[in-house]
C-alpha positions in Angstrom: -47.5 22.2 8.1 -44.1 20.3 7.7 -43.0 18.0 9.7 -39.5 17.7 10.2 -36.8 15.1 11.9 -33.6 17.2 12.0 -30.2 16.3 13.3 -26.8 18.0 13.7 -23.9 17.1 11.7 -21.4 18.2 15.0 -23.5 16.4 17.3 -25.5 13.7 15.7 -28.9 14.5 17.3 -31.8 14.6 16.0 -34.8 16.7 16.9 -38.7 17.1 15.3 -39.5 20.4 13.9 -42.9 21.4 12.4 -42.1 24.3 9.7 -45.2 26.4 8.0 -44.4 25.4 4.2 -43.9 29.5 3.0 -40.3 29.1 5.3 -37.1 29.3 3.3 -33.1 27.3 4.3 -30.3 27.8 2.7 -28.7 24.2 1.9 -25.8 23.1 4.4 -22.6 22.7 1.8 -21.2 19.1 2.5 -17.7 18.0 0.9 -17.4 14.7 0.5 -13.6 14.3 0.2 -11.8 10.3 -0.5 -9.0 9.7 1.4 -6.8 7.2 2.6 -6.1 5.8 5.5 -2.1 5.8 6.9 -1.8 5.5 10.4 -2.6 5.2 13.9 -0.2 7.1 17.1 -2.2 6.8 19.9 -6.0 7.8 19.7 -5.1 10.0 16.6 -5.9 8.5 13.6 -3.6 10.1 10.3 -5.4 10.5 6.8 -4.3 11.5 3.9 -6.2 12.6 1.1 -6.4 11.5 -2.4 -6.8 14.3 -4.3 -3.7 16.8 -3.0 -2.4 14.6 -0.8 -2.9 16.8 1.9 -3.0 15.1 5.7 -5.9 14.9 8.7 -5.5 13.8 12.3 -8.6 13.3 13.4 -9.6 11.2 16.7 -11.0 8.6 17.8 -14.3 9.8 19.1 -14.8 11.8 15.5 -14.7 8.7 14.3 -17.6 6.9 15.3 -17.1 2.7 15.0 -14.7 3.7 11.2 -11.5 2.5 14.0 -13.0 -1.2 13.6 -12.3 -1.3 10.5 -9.2 0.9 9.0 -6.7 -1.1 8.1 -3.3 0.9 6.2 -4.3 2.0 3.0 -7.7 1.3 3.5 -9.4 4.5 1.4 -12.5 6.0 3.0 -15.0 8.6 2.3 -15.2 11.6 5.4 -18.3 14.6 5.0 -16.8 18.3 5.7 -19.3 20.7 6.0 -17.2 24.6 6.2 -13.3 23.0 6.1 -14.7 20.2 9.2 -14.5 16.5 9.1 -18.7 15.5 10.8 -18.8 11.8 9.6 -17.5 9.2 8.0 -18.9 7.1 5.2 -17.7 3.6 5.2 -17.8 0.8 2.8 -20.5 -1.9 3.0 -18.3 -4.6 3.2 -14.6 -4.7 4.8 -11.7 -8.0 4.0 -10.1 -8.2 7.0 -7.5 -11.1 7.6 -8.4 -13.3 11.8 -5.3 -12.9 13.7 -7.0 -14.9 16.5 -9.8 -17.9 15.9 -9.9 -20.8 18.3 -10.0 -24.3 16.6 -13.8 -25.6 15.8 -15.0 -28.2 17.1 -15.4 -31.4 14.6 -18.9 -32.8 14.3 -20.4 -29.4 14.3 -20.6 -27.5 11.6 -24.3 -29.5 11.7 -26.2 -26.9 14.2 -24.7 -24.0 12.4 -22.7 -22.9 15.5 -20.1 -20.2 16.0 -16.9 -18.5 17.7 -15.5 -15.5 18.3 -12.8 -14.6 16.1 -10.3 -11.2 16.5 -10.0 -9.3 13.7 -5.9 -7.5 12.3 -7.8 -4.8 13.2 -8.7 -5.4 17.5 -12.5 -6.3 17.0 -13.9 -9.2 18.2 -17.0 -11.0 15.8 -18.8 -14.3 15.9 -17.7 -16.4 12.8 -18.4 -19.9 12.0 -16.3 -22.5 12.9 -14.1 -23.3 9.8 -12.7 -19.6 9.6 -9.5 -20.5 11.1 -6.6 -17.6 11.9 -4.4 -16.0 9.1 -7.6 -16.4 6.8 -9.9 -13.5 5.4 -13.4 -12.7 5.9 -16.1 -10.0 4.7 -18.0 -8.0 7.9 -20.4 -5.7 6.9 -19.8 -2.7 8.3 -23.9 -2.2 9.8 -24.1 -4.7 11.5 -19.8 -5.5 12.5 -21.1 -9.3 11.2 -19.4 -12.0 9.4 -20.6 -11.9 6.1 -18.0 -14.5 4.6 -14.6 -15.6 3.5 -13.0 -13.4 1.4 
């Protein structure tokens, strides 16, 4: 017997299944395309396929956490199954500008403190005290955390 964990590409749900070794299944045809983020209009995000210049609009519900990291002109990969988008693949790190951050308190740097900062996409993360408004920071998209100054 072969024990597997299967993931539904459309819903993201996983299920444990057991199969006999002689059972065969067709491979899922997954196509990965590079798309450029153009703009946001309400809850819709508009992209352009960089290979053929076709435009695609996706609702924010289909993008997962990607809207937190998307700025105009960003290139991301989206996986398609039968011409339907199923998963957004973000780069591991993205560089975003800090648009709002309270000034750090002098003398607190020895404790390694942090403060909240709002990024250009509207996401709020914890950053070191020396980060100021206008700084570019590198954010880890896997953990939604500050990595380094850009």
